[in-house]
C-alpha positions as MATLAB code, in Angstrom:
seq = 'GQPLGPRRLSLKPVPQVPDMEAFLQSALVRVRRRARGCLAPELCLQAVRAAALSPFAEGVRRERELFAVLLSSGQARALQYAFFAERAVHRWTTPGGASWSSAAPQPVRKAAVIGLGTMGRGIVTSLVKANIPLVALEQDLEYLNKGRKAVMLLLEREAMKMEEGAQSLDFHNPARLQFTVDFDLLRDVDLVIEAVFENMALKKEIFHKLSKICKPGALLCTNTSALNIDEIASATSRPQQVIGTHFFSPAHVMRLLEIIYGRHTSPTAIATAMQLAKALKKVGVVVGNCFGFAGNRMMFPYVQQAVFLLEEGSRPEAVDQVLEDFGFKIGPFRMSDLAGLDVGWRSRKEQGLTGPSLPAGTPARQRHGQRYSPLPDLLCERGRFGQKSGTGWYQYEKAGGRTATPDPWLHSFLSQYRDTHGIQTRFIDQEEILERCLFSLINEGFAILAEGIASGPEHLD';
ca = [
     -30.087   18.648  173.573;
     -30.541   16.977  170.197;
     -31.115   13.192  169.854;
     -28.002   11.275  168.696;
     -29.792    8.824  166.378;
     -29.463   10.498  162.940;
     -25.797   11.310  163.518;
     -24.815    7.668  163.712;
     -22.698    7.038  160.589;
     -23.516    3.337  160.390;
     -27.203    4.168  159.886;
     -26.620    6.634  157.031;
     -26.996    5.440  153.440;
     -23.730    4.972  151.529;
     -23.331    7.996  149.209;
     -23.198    7.214  145.490;
     -19.852    8.303  144.058;
     -19.573    8.725  140.256;
     -17.106    6.380  138.468;
     -16.607    4.337  141.669;
     -16.285    1.088  139.723;
     -13.562    2.500  137.415;
     -11.726    4.035  140.373;
     -11.673    0.741  142.307;
     -10.604   -1.142  139.178;
      -7.583    1.127  138.586;
      -6.676    0.908  142.292;
      -6.718   -2.897  142.028;
      -4.320   -2.796  139.055;
      -1.933   -0.562  141.041;
      -2.093   -2.760  144.160;
      -1.469   -5.912  142.111;
       1.545   -4.336  140.474;
       3.083   -3.121  143.729;
       2.316   -6.218  145.805;
       2.651   -9.051  143.314;
       1.758  -12.420  144.754;
       0.664  -10.916  148.112;
      -2.834  -11.725  149.367;
      -3.357   -9.101  152.071;
      -3.143   -5.832  150.064;
      -5.632   -7.153  147.524;
      -8.091   -8.293  150.214;
      -7.736   -4.902  151.950;
      -8.900   -3.337  148.714;
     -11.868   -5.722  148.604;
     -12.773   -4.622  152.154;
     -12.683   -0.964  151.091;
     -14.818   -1.892  148.093;
     -17.429   -3.514  150.389;
     -17.449   -0.389  152.601;
     -17.946    1.897  149.593;
     -20.661   -0.100  147.825;
     -22.760   -1.884  150.481;
     -24.637   -0.932  153.664;
     -22.621   -0.788  156.902;
     -23.644   -4.145  158.410;
     -22.970   -5.961  155.140;
     -19.603   -4.221  154.711;
     -18.486   -5.229  158.211;
     -19.599   -8.834  157.609;
     -17.609   -8.950  154.351;
     -14.553   -7.536  156.101;
     -14.747  -10.263  158.751;
     -14.950  -12.955  156.022;
     -11.855  -11.536  154.278;
      -9.989  -11.354  157.579;
     -10.810  -15.010  158.296;
      -9.379  -15.985  154.884;
      -6.106  -14.170  155.657;
      -5.867  -15.407  159.226;
      -5.783  -19.049  158.148;
      -3.610  -18.490  155.051;
      -0.110  -19.859  154.476;
       1.060  -16.291  153.799;
       0.022  -15.173  157.306;
       1.980  -18.058  158.860;
       4.978  -17.263  156.660;
       4.907  -13.566  157.600;
       4.648  -14.411  161.307;
       7.602  -16.775  160.899;
       9.593  -14.075  159.054;
       8.790  -11.544  161.805;
      10.218  -13.832  164.519;
      13.107  -15.062  162.348;
      14.245  -11.467  161.812;
      14.407  -11.031  165.586;
      16.033  -14.424  166.191;
      19.079  -13.536  164.057;
      20.161  -10.930  166.629;
      21.021  -13.889  168.866;
      24.076  -15.147  167.006;
      26.470  -17.945  167.959;
      29.602  -19.398  166.351;
      30.849  -23.016  166.433;
      33.797  -21.749  168.525;
      31.443  -20.868  171.373;
      31.284  -17.074  170.935;
      27.768  -15.643  171.244;
      25.663  -12.485  171.425;
      25.114  -12.936  175.163;
      28.792  -12.731  176.165;
      30.348  -10.403  173.522;
      30.211   -6.601  173.921;
      30.528   -4.218  170.947;
      33.058   -1.369  170.705;
      31.677    2.130  170.122;
      31.944    3.449  166.529;
      32.391    7.216  166.715;
      34.012    7.629  163.302;
      34.163    5.375  160.244;
      35.826    5.232  156.826;
      34.839    3.778  153.455;
      37.451    2.863  150.832;
      36.295    2.858  147.210;
      33.450    4.957  145.797;
      32.062    2.614  143.163;
      28.405    1.551  143.219;
      28.730   -0.293  146.554;
      30.924    2.299  148.285;
      28.509    5.127  147.428;
      25.567    3.220  148.913;
      27.561    2.389  152.073;
      28.615    6.045  152.530;
      24.959    7.094  152.163;
      23.899    4.524  154.815;
      26.522    5.769  157.294;
      25.615    9.432  156.762;
      21.930    8.612  157.309;
      22.897    6.877  160.573;
      24.707   10.052  161.726;
      28.141    8.397  161.858;
      30.915   10.858  160.874;
      33.091    9.383  158.139;
      35.986    9.682  155.717;
      35.469    8.491  152.117;
      38.683    7.484  150.331;
      39.485    6.893  146.653;
      42.725    6.014  144.842;
      43.057    9.245  142.809;
      41.373   12.631  142.327;
      39.529   11.677  139.153;
      37.757    8.733  140.848;
      37.277   10.804  144.022;
      35.463   13.618  142.197;
      33.305   11.194  140.239;
      32.442    9.341  143.458;
      31.764   12.552  145.406;
      29.295   13.752  142.744;
      27.428   10.433  142.796;
      27.320   10.327  146.628;
      26.012   13.912  146.835;
      23.282   13.082  144.346;
      22.239   10.012  146.395;
      22.281   12.014  149.628;
      20.220   14.831  148.128;
      17.568   12.291  147.097;
      17.599   10.715  150.568;
      17.454   14.163  152.229;
      14.333   15.036  150.226;
      12.663   11.796  151.349;
      13.637   12.450  154.983;
      12.489   16.082  154.990;
       8.995   14.864  154.226;
       9.311   13.033  157.547;
      10.646   16.273  159.150;
      14.179   14.917  159.677;
      17.171   16.663  158.161;
      20.438   15.263  156.847;
      23.650   17.175  157.544;
      26.009   16.042  154.785;
      27.654   19.266  153.586;
      29.562   19.547  156.855;
      33.194   18.297  156.368;
      33.322   17.236  160.036;
      30.619   14.679  159.194;
      31.644   13.646  155.680;
      35.132   14.145  154.300;
      36.405   13.026  150.855;
      40.105   12.282  150.444;
      42.845   10.353  148.613;
      45.074   10.382  151.718;
      45.281    7.109  153.704;
      46.762    9.023  156.673;
      43.313   10.453  157.470;
      42.278    6.949  158.582;
      44.538    7.005  161.651;
      41.780    7.824  164.135;
      38.759    5.931  162.748;
      37.087    3.173  164.782;
      36.005    1.138  161.756;
      36.949    0.931  158.064;
      34.779   -0.652  155.358;
      36.715   -1.598  152.222;
      34.453   -1.583  149.145;
      36.817   -1.903  146.161;
      36.058   -4.401  143.401;
      36.407   -8.171  143.858;
      40.136   -8.695  143.425;
      42.031  -10.612  146.103;
      45.451   -9.055  145.405;
      44.035   -5.524  145.605;
      42.099   -6.245  148.819;
      45.176   -7.787  150.485;
      47.288   -4.775  149.511;
      44.715   -2.417  151.088;
      44.423   -4.486  154.298;
      48.210   -4.642  154.631;
      48.248   -0.834  154.450;
      45.361   -0.478  156.902;
      46.991   -2.643  159.563;
      49.985   -0.268  159.506;
      47.948    2.982  159.581;
      44.797    2.361  161.665;
      44.844    2.522  165.459;
      45.176   -0.868  167.227;
      41.492   -1.297  168.148;
      40.061   -0.314  164.740;
      37.794   -2.853  163.065;
      38.779   -3.716  159.458;
      35.725   -4.734  157.404;
      35.596   -5.998  153.830;
      32.496   -5.694  151.675;
      33.321   -8.792  149.641;
      30.516  -10.853  148.149;
      32.430  -14.145  147.920;
      36.182  -13.922  148.676;
      37.912  -15.730  151.539;
      37.927  -13.602  154.715;
      40.881  -15.559  156.199;
      43.042  -14.902  153.153;
      42.253  -11.170  153.319;
      43.014  -11.183  157.073;
      46.365  -12.918  156.449;
      47.675   -9.651  154.938;
      47.285   -7.876  158.310;
      49.029   -8.042  161.672;
      45.615   -8.280  163.421;
      43.401  -10.977  161.896;
      41.159  -10.862  164.995;
      40.001   -7.368  163.873;
      39.093   -8.443  160.321;
      35.462   -9.223  159.445;
      33.272   -9.423  156.353;
      30.411   -6.901  156.085;
      28.648   -7.862  152.866;
      26.134   -5.195  151.843;
      23.643   -5.989  149.091;
      23.145   -3.696  146.132;
      21.839   -0.958  146.284;
      23.503   -0.705  149.693;
      21.538    2.294  151.008;
      18.211    0.520  150.248;
      18.668   -3.214  150.910;
      18.069   -4.164  154.547;
      20.254   -7.265  154.728;
      23.828   -7.042  156.007;
      25.711  -10.345  155.950;
      28.399  -10.452  158.653;
      31.119  -13.047  158.021;
      33.587  -14.142  160.704;
      36.942  -15.698  159.810;
      39.021  -18.240  161.721;
      40.558  -15.540  163.947;
      37.751  -12.921  164.119;
      37.134  -11.901  167.752;
      33.665  -12.025  169.377;
      34.013   -8.246  169.978;
      34.466   -7.681  166.235;
      31.279   -9.679  165.494;
      29.326   -7.790  168.183;
      30.548   -4.440  166.810;
      29.527   -5.342  163.252;
      26.085   -6.401  164.532;
      25.777   -3.126  166.432;
      26.672   -1.271  163.216;
      23.914   -3.151  161.346;
      21.440   -1.969  163.974;
      22.657    1.646  163.736;
      22.201    1.484  159.935;
      18.660    0.066  160.451;
      19.697   -3.142  158.705;
      19.181   -6.789  159.628;
      22.605   -8.218  160.467;
      23.034  -11.967  159.917;
      26.178  -13.702  161.198;
      27.512  -16.521  158.978;
      30.732  -18.498  158.544;
      33.391  -18.186  155.865;
      33.060  -20.153  152.602;
      32.928  -19.191  148.921;
      29.872  -16.941  148.483;
      28.983  -17.206  152.244;
      25.207  -17.760  152.584;
      23.487  -15.173  150.365;
      25.509  -15.509  147.174;
      26.205  -19.182  147.670;
      22.444  -19.848  147.505;
      22.126  -17.366  144.631;
      24.672  -19.171  142.382;
      22.673  -22.376  141.736;
      19.421  -20.347  141.490;
      20.789  -18.075  138.746;
      22.602  -21.023  137.134;
      19.313  -22.917  136.704;
      17.713  -19.777  135.268;
      20.484  -19.620  132.619;
      20.157  -23.361  131.861;
      16.437  -22.731  131.210;
      17.425  -20.161  128.546;
      19.738  -22.700  126.924;
      16.861  -25.171  126.691;
      14.307  -22.806  125.159;
      13.034  -20.200  127.637;
      13.537  -16.404  127.548;
      14.727  -14.012  130.288;
      11.340  -12.245  130.505;
       9.485  -15.593  130.842;
      11.703  -16.804  133.712;
      11.552  -13.430  135.500;
       7.755  -13.264  135.143;
       7.258  -16.696  136.771;
       9.491  -15.834  139.754;
       8.022  -12.351  140.172;
       4.459  -13.716  140.015;
       5.490  -16.204  142.703;
       6.441  -13.258  144.937;
      10.093  -12.299  144.318;
      10.439   -8.521  143.988;
      12.723   -8.997  140.993;
      13.526  -12.003  138.768;
      17.076  -13.412  138.308;
      17.739  -11.698  134.950;
      16.485   -8.243  135.916;
      18.460   -8.661  139.150;
      21.662   -9.543  137.221;
      21.202   -6.513  134.969;
      20.703   -4.269  138.007;
      23.784   -5.597  139.864;
      25.959   -5.611  136.689;
      26.898   -8.737  134.728;
      30.587   -7.781  134.879;
      30.689   -8.453  138.658;
      30.067  -12.194  138.227;
      32.251  -12.266  135.108;
      35.224  -10.871  137.043;
      34.682  -13.485  139.753;
      34.486  -16.356  137.211;
      37.715  -15.127  135.578;
      39.450  -15.126  138.989;
      38.262  -18.706  139.540;
      39.629  -19.707  136.112;
      36.155  -20.708  134.858;
      36.461  -18.394  131.860;
      38.954  -15.999  130.268;
      42.686  -16.344  129.530;
      43.504  -18.738  132.396;
      40.958  -21.368  131.261;
      42.912  -24.402  129.995;
      42.831  -24.827  126.210;
      40.488  -27.540  124.984;
      38.011  -27.171  127.880;
      34.509  -27.995  126.559;
      32.369  -24.847  126.234;
      29.568  -26.201  128.434;
      31.515  -28.167  131.086;
      33.682  -27.163  134.044;
      35.234  -29.588  136.560;
      32.966  -32.357  135.256;
      29.834  -30.243  135.912;
      27.405  -28.614  133.489;
      28.322  -24.953  132.847;
      26.715  -22.252  130.723;
      29.006  -19.710  129.035;
      25.998  -17.483  128.102;
      26.681  -14.734  130.721;
      30.390  -14.702  129.706;
      29.459  -14.305  126.028;
      27.229  -11.314  126.841;
      30.029   -9.669  128.838;
      32.504  -10.212  125.979;
      30.108   -8.131  123.855;
      30.084   -5.318  126.449;
      26.546   -6.133  127.618;
      26.845   -5.465  131.373;
      23.193   -4.719  132.182;
      21.676   -1.368  133.182;
      25.048    0.401  133.403;
      25.789   -0.240  129.682;
      22.181   -0.052  128.425;
      22.068   -3.729  127.386;
      22.349   -7.040  129.234;
      19.679   -9.745  129.402;
      17.325   -6.900  128.413;
      17.696   -3.608  126.613;
      17.292   -0.216  128.354;
      16.394    3.256  127.066;
      20.011    4.379  127.636;
      23.156    3.442  129.585;
      22.117    3.695  133.238;
      18.447    3.323  132.264;
      15.964    1.528  134.538;
      13.228    0.267  132.210;
      13.895   -3.307  131.029;
      12.364   -4.289  127.677;
      12.764   -7.702  125.976;
      15.586   -7.562  123.420;
      15.056   -9.103  119.938;
      18.859   -9.232  119.506;
      19.121  -11.500  122.554;
      16.339  -13.781  121.304;
      18.134  -14.382  117.992;
      21.468  -14.723  119.834;
      19.924  -17.488  121.980;
      18.622  -19.394  118.967;
      22.058  -19.161  117.250;
      23.667  -20.392  120.476;
      21.309  -23.397  120.600;
      22.081  -24.214  116.949;
      25.848  -23.990  117.597;
      25.633  -26.423  120.515;
      22.973  -28.678  118.978;
      20.383  -27.982  121.711;
      16.721  -28.743  120.818;
      14.460  -25.815  121.754;
      11.489  -26.978  123.811;
       8.538  -25.358  125.590;
       9.193  -24.969  129.340;
       6.167  -24.487  131.603;
       5.876  -22.277  134.698;
       6.045  -25.143  137.171;
       9.370  -26.365  135.803;
      10.845  -22.851  135.924;
       9.718  -22.371  139.523;
      10.846  -25.781  140.777;
      14.243  -25.792  139.104;
      15.154  -22.307  140.335;
      13.739  -22.603  143.856;
      14.685  -26.192  144.683;
      18.316  -25.591  143.714;
      18.367  -22.518  145.995;
      16.707  -24.379  148.891;
      18.984  -27.436  148.571;
      22.059  -25.202  148.725;
      20.579  -23.716  151.920;
      20.417  -27.206  153.443;
      24.071  -27.778  152.523;
      25.049  -24.477  154.228;
      23.206  -25.579  157.389;
      24.768  -29.045  157.293;
      28.266  -27.505  157.134;
      27.536  -25.187  160.072;
      28.128  -22.033  157.976;
      24.744  -20.771  159.268;
      23.754  -21.603  162.835;
      20.007  -21.960  162.165;
      17.435  -21.969  159.358;
      16.171  -18.494  160.406;
      19.538  -17.033  159.413;
      19.120  -18.357  155.877;
      15.459  -17.417  155.596;
];
């Protein structure tokens, strides 16, 4: 029987909170760090600020103004585009006429992963989280035990995260996750993912073995980042079952799964790989077979320009800062350190761009009539592989460390390198860094579309 008037929150005065200004200021710093380059989180904070410091009607008016700014922004349009593009990639087609509408996936009741290096461990973790029973295989007991320890550590971390969401992860049960060195245990799996390092001879040897051991319908997947799917498939008696499933590092975190079909890959194999992506809560994108496919092929010229900028006078931290301020989660040099510089080095050796098979008398900064920078090769020759070794483009607190700090050794190494090759150091502004890195990436994307490697721009985006 009391009147409702005084209970109405909007009519009450805003309480004065001590240190409100300092609190909002520190929150802004945190938001800016976590959402670099993103408008919305920062404007959300401004809306909260208006609610905390001004009367109700004024706060609501301010919130509407901020919303109007976001609604008409380029970022809103881009996010809406990204939302629909992510859904459009489920509808895949190939130049041969296969498509999502006519191909049906095979069920995957049991899987296997070969190789427990960085990528293999992340893939095992993804499969366990998706509740797919699996066998994890290594070449010998020493590697197996090392890999098992690392996988268990990853799974324990994931289990802790999931328990907060009241889900549990059953990974101590050998019926769900089995570690072995015995290929014979792969006889009854529906799908195998090979995740050994990037060496064609080794991959072909494994696929030859798999086509003898696995049951006829089993899907044979390779987690290669650049190698030719058709050449890998040629080592088997069933090229129609071979497909590329390129996970991005760290595999249990990154949402993209690039699915690469070869000349003989069946529509069923593509549909099954796409179904697997969905089960792993990843975005599967179907692309054609060429060196580097879509993801890495666009990455090569992007990283190459970043390295050229160092040759001409920039520093890793300056290039990374510009690209991270633009909105990339991680710049090209911190990304290279995270992935491991030795991965690209091994690939360049296989291509004969560096190392013992490079013809004598090749100019240091030219390959096949194109500009080339040997800087990453020189770092690898000195054992600087990035986070794993404690030094790369940056230095870290220890081998395996995560915190990148600018390295004075690298700065003096760069100036010696410029002296050796007679390169004039010059000041490079932010706009040049951004345009050279991004335009080279975008132009490569257009080339991939023109060649029909990707069936639409959404797949690349």
